[in-house]
N, CA, C and O atoms as a CHARMM CRD file, in Angstrom:
* protein
*
  348
    1    1 MET  N    -11.29900  12.53900  -4.70900 PROA 1      0.00000
    2    1 MET  CA   -11.60600  11.15800  -5.01400 PROA 1      0.00000
    3    1 MET  C    -11.77200  10.43000  -3.68500 PROA 1      0.00000
    4    1 MET  O    -10.94000  10.56500  -2.78800 PROA 1      0.00000
    5    2 ARG  N    -12.83900   9.66500  -3.56100 PROA 2      0.00000
    6    2 ARG  CA   -13.06100   8.85800  -2.36200 PROA 2      0.00000
    7    2 ARG  C    -12.76700   7.40000  -2.71000 PROA 2      0.00000
    8    2 ARG  O    -13.22200   6.89100  -3.73400 PROA 2      0.00000
    9    3 VAL  N    -12.00100   6.73900  -1.84400 PROA 3      0.00000
   10    3 VAL  CA   -11.70200   5.32100  -1.99900 PROA 3      0.00000
   11    3 VAL  C    -12.20100   4.62300  -0.74600 PROA 3      0.00000
   12    3 VAL  O    -11.82100   4.99500   0.36400 PROA 3      0.00000
   13    4 ASP  N    -13.04900   3.61300  -0.91200 PROA 4      0.00000
   14    4 ASP  CA   -13.53300   2.81600   0.21100 PROA 4      0.00000
   15    4 ASP  C    -12.73800   1.52400   0.24700 PROA 4      0.00000
   16    4 ASP  O    -12.72000   0.76700  -0.72300 PROA 4      0.00000
   17    5 LEU  N    -12.08000   1.27500   1.37500 PROA 5      0.00000
   18    5 LEU  CA   -11.24200   0.09000   1.50600 PROA 5      0.00000
   19    5 LEU  C    -12.07500  -1.16500   1.65300 PROA 5      0.00000
   20    5 LEU  O    -13.04000  -1.18600   2.41700 PROA 5      0.00000
   21    6 PRO  N    -11.71100  -2.21500   0.92600 PROA 6      0.00000
   22    6 PRO  CA   -12.36900  -3.50900   1.11600 PROA 6      0.00000
   23    6 PRO  C    -11.82500  -4.17600   2.37600 PROA 6      0.00000
   24    6 PRO  O    -11.03500  -3.57700   3.10600 PROA 6      0.00000
   25    7 VAL  N    -12.24100  -5.39500   2.62800 PROA 7      0.00000
   26    7 VAL  CA   -11.77000  -6.13100   3.80700 PROA 7      0.00000
   27    7 VAL  C    -10.25800  -6.29700   3.76300 PROA 7      0.00000
   28    7 VAL  O     -9.58500  -6.05600   4.76500 PROA 7      0.00000
   29    8 LYS  N     -9.70700  -6.70800   2.61300 PROA 8      0.00000
   30    8 LYS  CA    -8.26300  -6.84200   2.47000 PROA 8      0.00000
   31    8 LYS  C     -7.74300  -5.58600   1.78400 PROA 8      0.00000
   32    8 LYS  O     -8.00300  -5.39500   0.59600 PROA 8      0.00000
   33    9 PRO  N     -7.01700  -4.72200   2.49100 PROA 9      0.00000
   34    9 PRO  CA    -6.56500  -3.47500   1.88500 PROA 9      0.00000
   35    9 PRO  C     -5.71200  -3.69900   0.63900 PROA 9      0.00000
   36    9 PRO  O     -4.76200  -4.48200   0.65100 PROA 9      0.00000
   37   10 ALA  N     -6.06000  -3.01300  -0.41000 PROA 10     0.00000
   38   10 ALA  CA    -5.30200  -3.04500  -1.65700 PROA 10     0.00000
   39   10 ALA  C     -5.16100  -1.62700  -2.18600 PROA 10     0.00000
   40   10 ALA  O     -5.07500  -1.41700  -3.39600 PROA 10     0.00000
   41   11 LEU  N     -5.13800  -0.65900  -1.28800 PROA 11     0.00000
   42   11 LEU  CA    -5.12700   0.74700  -1.65500 PROA 11     0.00000
   43   11 LEU  C     -3.90900   1.13300  -2.48400 PROA 11     0.00000
   44   11 LEU  O     -4.05300   1.77300  -3.52500 PROA 11     0.00000
   45   12 LEU  N     -2.72400   0.75800  -2.04600 PROA 12     0.00000
   46   12 LEU  CA    -1.50500   1.24100  -2.68200 PROA 12     0.00000
   47   12 LEU  C     -1.34700   0.72700  -4.11500 PROA 12     0.00000
   48   12 LEU  O     -1.05800   1.52300  -5.00800 PROA 12     0.00000
   49   13 PRO  N     -1.52600  -0.57200  -4.36700 PROA 13     0.00000
   50   13 PRO  CA    -1.47900  -1.03100  -5.75700 PROA 13     0.00000
   51   13 PRO  C     -2.59500  -0.42000  -6.60600 PROA 13     0.00000
   52   13 PRO  O     -2.39800  -0.15800  -7.79200 PROA 13     0.00000
   53   14 PHE  N     -3.76100  -0.19400  -6.00500 PROA 14     0.00000
   54   14 PHE  CA    -4.86900   0.42700  -6.72200 PROA 14     0.00000
   55   14 PHE  C     -4.49400   1.84200  -7.16100 PROA 14     0.00000
   56   14 PHE  O     -4.80500   2.24300  -8.28200 PROA 14     0.00000
   57   15 CYS  N     -3.82900   2.60000  -6.28800 PROA 15     0.00000
   58   15 CYS  CA    -3.40300   3.95800  -6.63800 PROA 15     0.00000
   59   15 CYS  C     -2.37100   3.92800  -7.77300 PROA 15     0.00000
   60   15 CYS  O     -2.40700   4.78500  -8.65600 PROA 15     0.00000
   61   16 ARG  N     -1.45700   2.95700  -7.75800 PROA 16     0.00000
   62   16 ARG  CA    -0.48900   2.84000  -8.85700 PROA 16     0.00000
   63   16 ARG  C     -1.19900   2.50900 -10.16800 PROA 16     0.00000
   64   16 ARG  O     -0.81900   3.00200 -11.23000 PROA 16     0.00000
   65   17 LYS  N     -2.22900   1.67300 -10.08600 PROA 17     0.00000
   66   17 LYS  CA    -3.00600   1.31800 -11.27900 PROA 17     0.00000
   67   17 LYS  C     -3.72600   2.55100 -11.83600 PROA 17     0.00000
   68   17 LYS  O     -3.74300   2.76700 -13.04800 PROA 17     0.00000
   69   18 LEU  N     -4.31900   3.35600 -10.95200 PROA 18     0.00000
   70   18 LEU  CA    -4.99200   4.57500 -11.39600 PROA 18     0.00000
   71   18 LEU  C     -4.02700   5.51100 -12.11400 PROA 18     0.00000
   72   18 LEU  O     -4.36900   6.07900 -13.15200 PROA 18     0.00000
   73   19 LEU  N     -2.82400   5.67500 -11.57000 PROA 19     0.00000
   74   19 LEU  CA    -1.82000   6.52500 -12.22800 PROA 19     0.00000
   75   19 LEU  C     -1.45000   5.97400 -13.59900 PROA 19     0.00000
   76   19 LEU  O     -1.33300   6.72900 -14.56400 PROA 19     0.00000
   77   20 ALA  N     -1.26500   4.65400 -13.68600 PROA 20     0.00000
   78   20 ALA  CA    -0.90900   4.03200 -14.95900 PROA 20     0.00000
   79   20 ALA  C     -2.00900   4.22600 -16.00400 PROA 20     0.00000
   80   20 ALA  O     -1.73100   4.26200 -17.20200 PROA 20     0.00000
   81   21 GLU  N     -3.25600   4.35200 -15.54800 PROA 21     0.00000
   82   21 GLU  CA    -4.38400   4.54300 -16.45200 PROA 21     0.00000
   83   21 GLU  C     -4.62700   6.01100 -16.76900 PROA 21     0.00000
   84   21 GLU  O     -5.57400   6.34000 -17.48300 PROA 21     0.00000
   85   22 GLY  N     -3.77400   6.90600 -16.24300 PROA 22     0.00000
   86   22 GLY  CA    -3.86000   8.31200 -16.59900 PROA 22     0.00000
   87   22 GLY  C     -4.55500   9.22400 -15.61700 PROA 22     0.00000
   88   22 GLY  O     -4.86600  10.36400 -15.96200 PROA 22     0.00000
   89   23 ALA  N     -4.81300   8.75900 -14.39100 PROA 23     0.00000
   90   23 ALA  CA    -5.44300   9.62000 -13.38400 PROA 23     0.00000
   91   23 ALA  C     -4.49600  10.75900 -13.00600 PROA 23     0.00000
   92   23 ALA  O     -3.27700  10.63600 -13.13300 PROA 23     0.00000
   93   24 ASP  N     -5.06600  11.85300 -12.54800 PROA 24     0.00000
   94   24 ASP  CA    -4.29700  13.03800 -12.15200 PROA 24     0.00000
   95   24 ASP  C     -3.53200  12.74500 -10.86100 PROA 24     0.00000
   96   24 ASP  O     -4.15300  12.48400  -9.83100 PROA 24     0.00000
   97   25 PRO  N     -2.19000  12.78300 -10.89400 PROA 25     0.00000
   98   25 PRO  CA    -1.39700  12.48900  -9.68900 PROA 25     0.00000
   99   25 PRO  C     -1.62800  13.48200  -8.54700 PROA 25     0.00000
  100   25 PRO  O     -1.35300  13.16200  -7.39100 PROA 25     0.00000
  101   26 ALA  N     -2.12200  14.66600  -8.85200 PROA 26     0.00000
  102   26 ALA  CA    -2.33800  15.68700  -7.82100 PROA 26     0.00000
  103   26 ALA  C     -3.71400  15.59800  -7.17300 PROA 26     0.00000
  104   26 ALA  O     -3.98200  16.30800  -6.20400 PROA 26     0.00000
  105   27 GLU  N     -4.59700  14.73400  -7.69100 PROA 27     0.00000
  106   27 GLU  CA    -5.94400  14.62500  -7.12200 PROA 27     0.00000
  107   27 GLU  C     -5.87700  14.08500  -5.70000 PROA 27     0.00000
  108   27 GLU  O     -5.20600  13.08800  -5.43300 PROA 27     0.00000
  109   28 LEU  N     -6.57900  14.75100  -4.79200 PROA 28     0.00000
  110   28 LEU  CA    -6.59100  14.31700  -3.39500 PROA 28     0.00000
  111   28 LEU  C     -7.41000  13.04600  -3.24500 PROA 28     0.00000
  112   28 LEU  O     -8.50000  12.92200  -3.80300 PROA 28     0.00000
  113   29 VAL  N     -6.86600  12.10400  -2.48100 PROA 29     0.00000
  114   29 VAL  CA    -7.53100  10.83400  -2.22200 PROA 29     0.00000
  115   29 VAL  C     -7.97000  10.81700  -0.75900 PROA 29     0.00000
  116   29 VAL  O     -7.17000  11.06900   0.14200 PROA 29     0.00000
  117   30 HSD  N     -9.24200  10.51900  -0.53500 PROA 30     0.00000
  118   30 HSD  CA    -9.81600  10.39400   0.80100 PROA 30     0.00000
  119   30 HSD  C    -10.10900   8.90900   0.98800 PROA 30     0.00000
  120   30 HSD  O    -10.95400   8.35200   0.28800 PROA 30     0.00000
  121   31 VAL  N     -9.41900   8.26400   1.92400 PROA 31     0.00000
  122   31 VAL  CA    -9.53200   6.81800   2.11300 PROA 31     0.00000
  123   31 VAL  C    -10.42000   6.53700   3.31700 PROA 31     0.00000
  124   31 VAL  O    -10.15400   6.99600   4.42700 PROA 31     0.00000
  125   32 TYR  N    -11.48300   5.77000   3.07300 PROA 32     0.00000
  126   32 TYR  CA   -12.44500   5.43200   4.11200 PROA 32     0.00000
  127   32 TYR  C    -12.56500   3.93500   4.28500 PROA 32     0.00000
  128   32 TYR  O    -12.38200   3.17100   3.33700 PROA 32     0.00000
  129   33 ARG  N    -12.87300   3.52400   5.49700 PROA 33     0.00000
  130   33 ARG  CA   -13.35500   2.17200   5.79100 PROA 33     0.00000
  131   33 ARG  C    -14.67600   2.40700   6.50100 PROA 33     0.00000
  132   33 ARG  O    -14.71200   2.81900   7.66100 PROA 33     0.00000
  133   34 GLY  N    -15.76400   2.13800   5.78200 PROA 34     0.00000
  134   34 GLY  CA   -17.08300   2.49300   6.30400 PROA 34     0.00000
  135   34 GLY  C    -17.20200   4.00400   6.34100 PROA 34     0.00000
  136   34 GLY  O    -16.96500   4.67600   5.33800 PROA 34     0.00000
  137   35 ASP  N    -17.57000   4.54300   7.50400 PROA 35     0.00000
  138   35 ASP  CA   -17.69200   5.99600   7.65900 PROA 35     0.00000
  139   35 ASP  C    -16.43600   6.62500   8.25400 PROA 35     0.00000
  140   35 ASP  O    -16.41400   7.82800   8.51300 PROA 35     0.00000
  141   36 THR  N    -15.38800   5.82400   8.47400 PROA 36     0.00000
  142   36 THR  CA   -14.17800   6.30400   9.13600 PROA 36     0.00000
  143   36 THR  C    -13.10500   6.68200   8.12100 PROA 36     0.00000
  144   36 THR  O    -12.71100   5.86400   7.29000 PROA 36     0.00000
  145   37 LEU  N    -12.63500   7.92300   8.19400 PROA 37     0.00000
  146   37 LEU  CA   -11.52800   8.37700   7.36900 PROA 37     0.00000
  147   37 LEU  C    -10.25100   7.74900   7.92000 PROA 37     0.00000
  148   37 LEU  O     -9.91200   7.96800   9.08300 PROA 37     0.00000
  149   38 CYS  N     -9.53300   6.96400   7.09600 PROA 38     0.00000
  150   38 CYS  CA    -8.38700   6.18500   7.56700 PROA 38     0.00000
  151   38 CYS  C     -7.04700   6.91200   7.47400 PROA 38     0.00000
  152   38 CYS  O     -6.15200   6.66500   8.28300 PROA 38     0.00000
  153   39 PHE  N     -6.90300   7.79200   6.50900 PROA 39     0.00000
  154   39 PHE  CA    -5.64900   8.52000   6.30000 PROA 39     0.00000
  155   39 PHE  C     -5.96700   9.98700   6.10000 PROA 39     0.00000
  156   39 PHE  O     -7.07200  10.34100   5.68800 PROA 39     0.00000
  157   40 VAL  N     -5.00600  10.83200   6.39000 PROA 40     0.00000
  158   40 VAL  CA    -5.13300  12.24000   6.04800 PROA 40     0.00000
  159   40 VAL  C     -5.19000  12.31200   4.53000 PROA 40     0.00000
  160   40 VAL  O     -4.35000  11.70700   3.86500 PROA 40     0.00000
  161   41 PRO  N     -6.16200  13.04000   3.95200 PROA 41     0.00000
  162   41 PRO  CA    -6.21700  13.13100   2.49800 PROA 41     0.00000
  163   41 PRO  C     -4.87600  13.58100   1.92000 PROA 41     0.00000
  164   41 PRO  O     -4.25300  14.52000   2.41500 PROA 41     0.00000
  165   42 ALA  N     -4.44800  12.89500   0.86800 PROA 42     0.00000
  166   42 ALA  CA    -3.15500  13.16100   0.24400 PROA 42     0.00000
  167   42 ALA  C     -3.28800  12.96900  -1.26300 PROA 42     0.00000
  168   42 ALA  O     -4.22700  12.32200  -1.72600 PROA 42     0.00000
  169   43 PRO  N     -2.34700  13.53000  -2.03300 PROA 43     0.00000
  170   43 PRO  CA    -2.39000  13.34900  -3.48100 PROA 43     0.00000
  171   43 PRO  C     -2.25600  11.86800  -3.86100 PROA 43     0.00000
  172   43 PRO  O     -1.59800  11.09400  -3.16700 PROA 43     0.00000
  173   44 LEU  N     -2.88300  11.49900  -4.95900 PROA 44     0.00000
  174   44 LEU  CA    -2.82500  10.13100  -5.46700 PROA 44     0.00000
  175   44 LEU  C     -1.38600   9.66100  -5.60100 PROA 44     0.00000
  176   44 LEU  O     -1.07400   8.52000  -5.26000 PROA 44     0.00000
  177   45 ALA  N     -0.51300  10.51900  -6.08900 PROA 45     0.00000
  178   45 ALA  CA     0.89700  10.15400  -6.27700 PROA 45     0.00000
  179   45 ALA  C      1.57500   9.77900  -4.95700 PROA 45     0.00000
  180   45 ALA  O      2.46300   8.92700  -4.94100 PROA 45     0.00000
  181   46 ALA  N      1.16500  10.40400  -3.85400 PROA 46     0.00000
  182   46 ALA  CA     1.76500  10.09200  -2.55200 PROA 46     0.00000
  183   46 ALA  C      1.42300   8.66500  -2.12300 PROA 46     0.00000
  184   46 ALA  O      2.29100   7.94400  -1.63000 PROA 46     0.00000
  185   47 PHE  N      0.16500   8.25000  -2.30500 PROA 47     0.00000
  186   47 PHE  CA    -0.22000   6.88200  -1.97100 PROA 47     0.00000
  187   47 PHE  C      0.42900   5.88200  -2.91900 PROA 47     0.00000
  188   47 PHE  O      0.83300   4.79900  -2.49500 PROA 47     0.00000
  189   48 ALA  N      0.53200   6.23200  -4.19300 PROA 48     0.00000
  190   48 ALA  CA     1.12900   5.33000  -5.18700 PROA 48     0.00000
  191   48 ALA  C      2.61400   5.10900  -4.92500 PROA 48     0.00000
  192   48 ALA  O      3.17000   4.10000  -5.35800 PROA 48     0.00000
  193   49 ALA  N      3.26000   6.02600  -4.23100 PROA 49     0.00000
  194   49 ALA  CA     4.69400   5.91600  -3.95500 PROA 49     0.00000
  195   49 ALA  C      4.99800   5.05100  -2.73700 PROA 49     0.00000
  196   49 ALA  O      6.15800   4.90500  -2.35400 PROA 49     0.00000
  197   50 LEU  N      3.95300   4.47300  -2.12200 PROA 50     0.00000
  198   50 LEU  CA     4.14100   3.67100  -0.91100 PROA 50     0.00000
  199   50 LEU  C      3.84900   2.19400  -1.15800 PROA 50     0.00000
  200   50 LEU  O      3.14000   1.82900  -2.09600 PROA 50     0.00000
  201   51 ALA  N      4.41000   1.36300  -0.29800 PROA 51     0.00000
  202   51 ALA  CA     4.14200  -0.07700  -0.27000 PROA 51     0.00000
  203   51 ALA  C      4.11000  -0.48700   1.19800 PROA 51     0.00000
  204   51 ALA  O      4.42900   0.31700   2.07400 PROA 51     0.00000
  205   52 THR  N      3.73200  -1.72000   1.46800 PROA 52     0.00000
  206   52 THR  CA     3.73900  -2.22100   2.83700 PROA 52     0.00000
  207   52 THR  C      4.85700  -3.23800   3.00400 PROA 52     0.00000
  208   52 THR  O      5.25400  -3.91500   2.05600 PROA 52     0.00000
  209   53 GLU  N      5.35100  -3.32700   4.22300 PROA 53     0.00000
  210   53 GLU  CA     6.41500  -4.28500   4.52300 PROA 53     0.00000
  211   53 GLU  C      6.20700  -4.79600   5.93700 PROA 53     0.00000
  212   53 GLU  O      5.89600  -4.02400   6.84400 PROA 53     0.00000
  213   54 GLU  N      6.37900  -6.09300   6.12300 PROA 54     0.00000
  214   54 GLU  CA     6.27100  -6.70200   7.44800 PROA 54     0.00000
  215   54 GLU  C      7.40400  -7.70200   7.59200 PROA 54     0.00000
  216   54 GLU  O      7.69300  -8.46700   6.67200 PROA 54     0.00000
  217   55 ARG  N      8.03400  -7.68900   8.74200 PROA 55     0.00000
  218   55 ARG  CA     9.14400  -8.60700   9.00700 PROA 55     0.00000
  219   55 ARG  C      8.86100  -9.41200  10.26800 PROA 55     0.00000
  220   55 ARG  O      7.93900  -9.10500  11.02300 PROA 55     0.00000
  221   56 ASP  N      9.66100 -10.43600  10.47900 PROA 56     0.00000
  222   56 ASP  CA     9.51000 -11.26200  11.67500 PROA 56     0.00000
  223   56 ASP  C      9.70900 -10.45100  12.95400 PROA 56     0.00000
  224   56 ASP  O      9.13700 -10.78100  13.99300 PROA 56     0.00000
  225   57 THR  N     10.51300  -9.39900  12.88300 PROA 57     0.00000
  226   57 THR  CA    10.87100  -8.64200  14.08000 PROA 57     0.00000
  227   57 THR  C     10.08400  -7.34900  14.25600 PROA 57     0.00000
  228   57 THR  O     10.29000  -6.64200  15.24200 PROA 57     0.00000
  229   58 ARG  N      9.17400  -7.01600  13.31300 PROA 58     0.00000
  230   58 ARG  CA     8.37200  -5.79900  13.47300 PROA 58     0.00000
  231   58 ARG  C      7.07400  -5.92500  12.69500 PROA 58     0.00000
  232   58 ARG  O      6.95600  -6.71200  11.75600 PROA 58     0.00000
  233   59 SER  N      6.11100  -5.12800  13.11500 PROA 59     0.00000
  234   59 SER  CA     4.79700  -5.19000  12.47600 PROA 59     0.00000
  235   59 SER  C      4.82000  -4.45900  11.13300 PROA 59     0.00000
  236   59 SER  O      5.84300  -3.91700  10.71400 PROA 59     0.00000
  237   60 ILE  N      3.67800  -4.46100  10.48500 PROA 60     0.00000
  238   60 ILE  CA     3.57900  -3.87300   9.15800 PROA 60     0.00000
  239   60 ILE  C      3.85200  -2.37100   9.18600 PROA 60     0.00000
  240   60 ILE  O      3.46000  -1.66600  10.11600 PROA 60     0.00000
  241   61 ARG  N      4.53000  -1.90500   8.14500 PROA 61     0.00000
  242   61 ARG  CA     4.86700  -0.49000   8.01400 PROA 61     0.00000
  243   61 ARG  C      4.71100  -0.06600   6.56500 PROA 61     0.00000
  244   61 ARG  O      4.76000  -0.88300   5.64600 PROA 61     0.00000
  245   62 LEU  N      4.52200   1.22500   6.38900 PROA 62     0.00000
  246   62 LEU  CA     4.54600   1.78700   5.04700 PROA 62     0.00000
  247   62 LEU  C      5.99000   2.09400   4.68900 PROA 62     0.00000
  248   62 LEU  O      6.72900   2.66500   5.49100 PROA 62     0.00000
  249   63 VAL  N      6.38800   1.71500   3.48500 PROA 63     0.00000
  250   63 VAL  CA     7.74700   1.96700   2.99500 PROA 63     0.00000
  251   63 VAL  C      7.64200   2.52600   1.58300 PROA 63     0.00000
  252   63 VAL  O      6.57800   2.47800   0.96600 PROA 63     0.00000
  253   64 ARG  N      8.73800   3.04900   1.08100 PROA 64     0.00000
  254   64 ARG  CA     8.76800   3.55600  -0.28300 PROA 64     0.00000
  255   64 ARG  C      8.60300   2.38800  -1.25600 PROA 64     0.00000
  256   64 ARG  O      9.23600   1.34500  -1.08900 PROA 64     0.00000
  257   65 TYR  N      7.76000   2.56000  -2.26200 PROA 65     0.00000
  258   65 TYR  CA     7.51100   1.51100  -3.24900 PROA 65     0.00000
  259   65 TYR  C      8.74500   1.29000  -4.11300 PROA 65     0.00000
  260   65 TYR  O      9.38600   2.23600  -4.57000 PROA 65     0.00000
  261   66 ARG  N      9.06000   0.01600  -4.32700 PROA 66     0.00000
  262   66 ARG  CA    10.11600  -0.39200  -5.26100 PROA 66     0.00000
  263   66 ARG  C      9.47300  -1.35000  -6.23800 PROA 66     0.00000
  264   66 ARG  O      8.58200  -2.10900  -5.85500 PROA 66     0.00000
  265   67 GLU  N      9.89600  -1.33900  -7.47700 PROA 67     0.00000
  266   67 GLU  CA     9.31100  -2.20800  -8.50100 PROA 67     0.00000
  267   67 GLU  C      9.23800  -3.65300  -8.04500 PROA 67     0.00000
  268   67 GLU  O      8.22300  -4.31300  -8.26700 PROA 67     0.00000
  269   68 LYS  N     10.27200  -4.15500  -7.42300 PROA 68     0.00000
  270   68 LYS  CA    10.31500  -5.55100  -6.98100 PROA 68     0.00000
  271   68 LYS  C     10.30200  -5.59700  -5.46400 PROA 68     0.00000
  272   68 LYS  O     11.25800  -6.05200  -4.83600 PROA 68     0.00000
  273   69 CYS  N      9.21600  -5.12300  -4.88600 PROA 69     0.00000
  274   69 CYS  CA     9.05100  -5.13100  -3.43900 PROA 69     0.00000
  275   69 CYS  C      8.96400  -6.59100  -2.97300 PROA 69     0.00000
  276   69 CYS  O      8.11700  -7.33200  -3.47200 PROA 69     0.00000
  277   70 PRO  N      9.81700  -7.02700  -2.02700 PROA 70     0.00000
  278   70 PRO  CA     9.81000  -8.42200  -1.60600 PROA 70     0.00000
  279   70 PRO  C      8.47500  -8.86500  -1.01700 PROA 70     0.00000
  280   70 PRO  O      8.13000 -10.04300  -1.10700 PROA 70     0.00000
  281   71 GLN  N      7.72900  -7.96200  -0.42600 PROA 71     0.00000
  282   71 GLN  CA     6.46400  -8.29800   0.20100 PROA 71     0.00000
  283   71 GLN  C      5.31900  -8.29300  -0.79600 PROA 71     0.00000
  284   71 GLN  O      4.34100  -9.01600  -0.60400 PROA 71     0.00000
  285   72 GLY  N      5.41100  -7.50900  -1.84300 PROA 72     0.00000
  286   72 GLY  CA     4.36500  -7.48000  -2.84300 PROA 72     0.00000
  287   72 GLY  C      3.06000  -6.88400  -2.35600 PROA 72     0.00000
  288   72 GLY  O      1.99600  -7.27500  -2.83700 PROA 72     0.00000
  289   73 ASP  N      3.10500  -5.95500  -1.42200 PROA 73     0.00000
  290   73 ASP  CA     1.92500  -5.30000  -0.87500 PROA 73     0.00000
  291   73 ASP  C      0.96700  -6.27200  -0.20400 PROA 73     0.00000
  292   73 ASP  O     -0.24000  -6.03300  -0.18200 PROA 73     0.00000
  293   74 GLU  N      1.48000  -7.34100   0.33100 PROA 74     0.00000
  294   74 GLU  CA     0.64600  -8.31700   1.02600 PROA 74     0.00000
  295   74 GLU  C      0.76500  -8.08700   2.52400 PROA 74     0.00000
  296   74 GLU  O      1.70300  -7.44000   2.98800 PROA 74     0.00000
  297   75 TYR  N     -0.17200  -8.60900   3.26300 PROA 75     0.00000
  298   75 TYR  CA    -0.16400  -8.45100   4.71200 PROA 75     0.00000
  299   75 TYR  C      0.32400  -9.69500   5.43900 PROA 75     0.00000
  300   75 TYR  O      0.29900  -9.73500   6.66900 PROA 75     0.00000
  301   76 ALA  N      0.76500 -10.70400   4.71000 PROA 76     0.00000
  302   76 ALA  CA     1.28400 -11.90900   5.34200 PROA 76     0.00000
  303   76 ALA  C      2.71100 -11.68100   5.79400 PROA 76     0.00000
  304   76 ALA  O      3.44600 -10.95500   5.12400 PROA 76     0.00000
  305   77 PRO  N      3.13700 -12.27300   6.91000 PROA 77     0.00000
  306   77 PRO  CA     4.51300 -12.10800   7.35400 PROA 77     0.00000
  307   77 PRO  C      5.49000 -12.76500   6.38100 PROA 77     0.00000
  308   77 PRO  O      5.15600 -13.74000   5.70800 PROA 77     0.00000
  309   78 VAL  N      6.68300 -12.22000   6.32200 PROA 78     0.00000
  310   78 VAL  CA     7.72800 -12.76900   5.46500 PROA 78     0.00000
  311   78 VAL  C      8.51300 -13.77000   6.28000 PROA 78     0.00000
  312   78 VAL  O      9.01200 -13.43000   7.35300 PROA 78     0.00000
  313   79 SER  N      8.63900 -15.00200   5.79800 PROA 79     0.00000
  314   79 SER  CA     9.41500 -15.99100   6.52500 PROA 79     0.00000
  315   79 SER  C     10.88500 -15.87200   6.13200 PROA 79     0.00000
  316   79 SER  O     11.20000 -15.34000   5.06700 PROA 79     0.00000
  317   80 GLY  N     11.77900 -16.36100   6.97900 PROA 80     0.00000
  318   80 GLY  CA    13.19700 -16.31500   6.66600 PROA 80     0.00000
  319   80 GLY  C     13.50500 -17.07800   5.38900 PROA 80     0.00000
  320   80 GLY  O     14.39600 -16.69300   4.63200 PROA 80     0.00000
  321   81 GLU  N     12.78600 -18.13900   5.15100 PROA 81     0.00000
  322   81 GLU  CA    13.00900 -18.95600   3.95400 PROA 81     0.00000
  323   81 GLU  C     12.67800 -18.17000   2.69400 PROA 81     0.00000
  324   81 GLU  O     13.41400 -18.24300   1.71000 PROA 81     0.00000
  325   82 ALA  N     11.58000 -17.41900   2.71000 PROA 82     0.00000
  326   82 ALA  CA    11.17800 -16.63600   1.54100 PROA 82     0.00000
  327   82 ALA  C     12.16400 -15.52200   1.25100 PROA 82     0.00000
  328   82 ALA  O     12.32500 -15.11500   0.10100 PROA 82     0.00000
  329   83 MET  N     12.82300 -15.02800   2.28500 PROA 83     0.00000
  330   83 MET  CA    13.77200 -13.92600   2.11400 PROA 83     0.00000
  331   83 MET  C     15.18200 -14.42900   1.88300 PROA 83     0.00000
  332   83 MET  O     16.10500 -13.62300   1.77400 PROA 83     0.00000
  333   84 GLY  N     15.37700 -15.73200   1.80600 PROA 84     0.00000
  334   84 GLY  CA    16.70200 -16.27800   1.54200 PROA 84     0.00000
  335   84 GLY  C     17.49600 -16.57400   2.80000 PROA 84     0.00000
  336   84 GLY  O     18.65200 -16.98800   2.71200 PROA 84     0.00000
  337   85 GLY  N     16.90000 -16.36900   3.97200 PROA 85     0.00000
  338   85 GLY  CA    17.59100 -16.65800   5.22400 PROA 85     0.00000
  339   85 GLY  C     17.29700 -18.06100   5.69400 PROA 85     0.00000
  340   85 GLY  O     16.76000 -18.87400   4.94200 PROA 85     0.00000
  341   86 GLU  N     17.64100 -18.34700   6.91600 PROA 86     0.00000
  342   86 GLU  CA    17.37200 -19.67600   7.46300 PROA 86     0.00000
  343   86 GLU  C     15.96400 -19.72800   8.00300 PROA 86     0.00000
  344   86 GLU  O     15.48700 -18.73800   8.55800 PROA 86     0.00000
  345   87 PRO  N     15.26800 -20.86900   7.85700 PROA 87     0.00000
  346   87 PRO  CA    13.89400 -20.99300   8.35300 PROA 87     0.00000
  347   87 PRO  C     13.81100 -20.97600   9.85700 PROA 87     0.00000
  348   87 PRO  O     12.71800 -21.07200  10.41600 PROA 87     0.00000
């Protein structure tokens, strides 16, 4: 399966949606932006098991997906106020 990334990456939620719709979790996903392969091809289930996280003290990272991910697969930084800390 080839997935072409849009301007705003939404790969991980898209992979979870495909699984929910009955796609084969073992199918290899090839992720491209234009003609550039962005990730090593991996099973759909591997991408669906990931989420993104960004904090004030570090850049964006891939983390294990949790149902209530505080970041929500967004690329905006998390402010202390949104996380319950001091602004």
